[in-house]
N, C-alpha and C positions, 0 to 999 in steps of 0.2 A: 853390092858389097857391104852397105851398111846392115842390111838384113841379115846377110850371112854372118857379120861380125856379132850381131846381137844373139844370134842363135848359139854361136860358139861360146860366148860369154855366159849365156843362160843354161848351156848344156849341163855343166856340173851341178847346178841347183836342181834341175829337173831330175837328174839321175839319183841325187841324194833323196829326193822325195819319193821316187819310185822304190828305192830300196827300203823305204821305211812306210810303205803304203798301208801296212797293217796298222801302224800306229796312227796314221792319218784317218783311217776308218774307225779304229776301236775308241779313241779318245772322244771324238765328237759324239758318237754314239753313247758312250758311257755318261758323258756329262748331260746329254739330252735325257737320258733314262733317269738320272739322279734328279735333275731339275723337275722334270714331269712328276715323278713320284713324291717329291718334297712338296710341290704346289698342290697336288691332290690330296696329300694327307693332312695339310693344314686346314682347320676348320673354316667353313665359309663365314663370312661376315655378312649379317643382314641388316639393311638400312631402313629404319621406320622414318617416315617423313609426314609433316603436317604444315598447314599454313593457315593463318587466321588474321582476321581484322578486329580489333577491339575499339569499340566506340560507345560513348554514353547514349541513352535514349534522348530523342529530341526534347521531350518534356523536361527532363532533368537539365539538360544543356541551357535550354531557354530560361529555366527556373533559376539556375545558378548564375547565369548572365544578368538577369534582373536583380538578383540578390547582390551581385557586385556593384550594380548601379546604385541601387538603394543604400548600401553600406558605404559607398563612397560619399554619397550626399549627405549621409548622417555623420560623416567623419569617423569611419571605422575602417582604416586603410588595411589593417591585417586580414578582416574578414573579406574585404573586397579582393585582395590579392589571392586569397584561398579560392574564392568562388571564381574568378575570372581565369586563374591559372590551371585549375583542375577540372575544367569543363570537359576536356578531352585528353587522352594520353597519346604521346608520339610513339611511332614504332620503336625508336631507340630505347624509350622508356621500358617497353615490354621486354625488349631484348636483354636489357640490364636486369630486368626482373626475373627472367628465366635463368640468369647466372647468378643471382643474388645467394648470399650464404644461407639465408632461411629457406628458401625454396629447394636448394640443393640439398641441405641437410634433410629436409623431408623426403626427398627423393631417394637419397641412398640408404636411409633407414627404414624404408617402406618394404614390406614383405611381398614378393612377387612369387605367383605360381604359373610358371611357364613350362608345362609338362606335356602339352598337346603336341607332341613331336610328329604325329601322323599328319595332321592337317597344316601345321606350320612349317616344321623342319628345324633341324639343329638339335644339339644335345639338350635333354631337359635340364630345367633350373628351378629350385625351389629355395628361396631365401632372399636376403636383402643384397643390395648392390655392395654393401661392405664386404659381404662374403664373396660376391662375384668378382669384384675388382682386386681382392686379396691385397689390401694396403698393408703398409708397415707402420709400426708405432708401439710404443710401450704400453700405452693406455688405451681404452676404448675411445676416448675423445680423439686421441692422436690418429687412431686408425680411421675414425669417421672423417676427420679433416683431410687426411691423405686421400681417402676414397673420393671426396668432393673434388679434390684436385685433379686426380686421375679421370674422373668422370668428365670434367670440362675440357681436358686435354685430349683424351682419346676416344670419348664416347659421343659427347654432345657437340653439335654445331648449330649456331644461331645466326641468322642474317635478317637484318631489318631493311626493308625497302622504303626509303623515305618518300619518294614521289608517289608511290601507290598506297602506302600506309600498311603494307603486308608484312607480317613477320612469318618467317619460315625457319623451322627447326628440323634437325635430323638427329637420330640416334642410332649408333653402330654397335651391335652385339653379336654373339655366336648363335643366338637363338631368335629366330623370327618373331615368334610370340612375344618374347621379352621385349624386343625393340618396340613393338606396337603398344605393349602395356605401359611402358615407360613414357612414351610420347603422349599417350592418353592421359596418364596422371599428370603430366606436366601442363597439359590444356586444362584439366579440371582445376589444378592449383591456380592457374592464371585467372580462370573465371570465378573461383571463390574470392580470390583477392579483389577482383574488380567488383563484385557484389557487395563485399564488406566496405570497400572504399566508397561506392555509391551510397550505400545506406548510412555510412558515417557522415558523408557530405550533406544528404538530405536531412539527417537528424540534426546536424548543426544548423541548417537553414530553418527547419521547423522550429527549433528552440528560439532562434533569432526572430522569426516572423511572428511567433506566437506573442513574444513580448512587445513587438512592434505593432501587431493588430490591436492589442489591448490599449497601447498609448494612442493609436490613431482613432480608436473608437471614443476614447476620453475626449481628445481634440475635437472630434466631430460633435460630440454632445455639447462641448463647451461653447463652440462658435454657433450651434444651432439654438442654444439658450440665449445667447447674446442677441442674435437676430430676432428671436421671438420677442425677447424684452424690448427691443428697440421698436419693433412694430406695435407692440401694446402700448408704450408710451407715446408714439407718434403715428396716430391713426391716419392723418392725412399729412403727407409731407411733400406733395407734389408742387407746392408753390414755394418751397425752400430748397434751393440748390444745395446748400450745405447738408441738409438732412438726406436729400436724395442721393448725394454722393456717399453719405455715410452708409445708407441702406445698400447701395451697389457694392460697396467695399465689403460690408458683412456677408452679402449674398456670394461674392466671389471667394470668400475665405470658406463658406460652408460647401461650395462646389469643389474646391481644392481638396478640403479635407475629406469629402466623399470620394473623390477619385483616389486618394492615397489609401483610404481604408479598403476600398473595393481591391485595389492591386495587392496590397499586403495580404488581404484575406484569401484571394486566389492563389498567391504564392504559398501560402500556409498550407492550403488543401493539397497542392501538388507535392509539396515537400512531405506532408503526412503520408501521401500514397507511396512515394519513392522511397521512404524510410522503411517500409516494410515490403517492398517489391522483391522478389527472389527470382525473377526471369533472368536468364543468361544474357550477358552483354558481349560475349566473345562469339563472333561469327566465324565458324570454322569453314574454310574454304577447301581444304584437303585434309580428310580425316585419316588417322593412322591406319585404321582397319582396312585391309585390302591394298594398301600402298606400300607395304613392306617388300623390298626387292633384294635379291642376292648381290653382293658387290662382285664385280668381275674379277676373275682370278688371272686372266690373260695367259692361261697355260700354254697355248699354241705359241704365242709370241715369245714367251720366256724360254720355251723349249727350243724354238728356232734360234733364238739368241745364244743359248747355251751351246748348241751344236756349232754354230759359226765360231764362237769363242774356243771351243775345244779344236776346231780345225786349224784356227790360227796358232794356238798354242802348239799343237802337234807339228806344224810346219817349222815353227821357230826351234823346237827341239831337234827336228831332223837336220835343219841346217847348222844348228850350233855343234851337233855331234860330228857332223862332216868336217866342220872347220877345226875341231879340237886337236886331232892329230897333227895338222899342218902347223898350228899355233904352237904345239909342243915341241 
């Protein structure tokens, strides 16, 4: 009885849907075709990826650490903090560097040639990212600032993994080659900054240790002269405890001065080498070349969703039209 009642109550709705079966078929198909066409006509987005680890060479890290110790002992806290705090950079530091105003301005004002559409794909492009992003502004500076803002919001993505120390970046454009070129330039800019930073730190240490080496050498010569004069004036002091203690004291001062001078001289040589070293300090784990992928369009999923939405809308229209006369 209950089943029969349900059939009777649903009968008018089924009849209404049958009378408008053309609408139930045409609307989902039309929405599916429009959605599929729209999705396929929109240019594809290509994602360029890279991952890197930035670390200072062991020689520079050890040298800066020793510089911090020496500077602390000599009462130069500013130089000590600089040496100890800059021996290595955290992943978050490089993530912030990639989104800094100076680096972003360099990127958006650089001219890119992404015209190899046969090998890479996407519409060709030749120009700066200011031209590519089409920013707004009354002056050139305003347009560059707006381009930097749009670049960070819609093109660039940076993630710093603190446990592993890996920095990952992604660039999304409509040209596969352009995405790779932008990522490569950003890696080069980070590496250039790192080299300049390393050379500046090593240059500061070189200047500091140069002065300290000269002072240490003067101290060493002074205590050596004092020891030599003592021995010349006291040829046999084995029977005098006071003279023996004095000779041992001078000998310790000479040994300590020699150790300090040798340590500072070694640090000077290391700093002098690092100040002119131009080897890269960014270890690229994933290079952008060959890692540019097309962003999924989800055309099938969107088309099926549009068809289902069209079927639902058509059903509501059919039922609404059936009830309209009764309501009137």
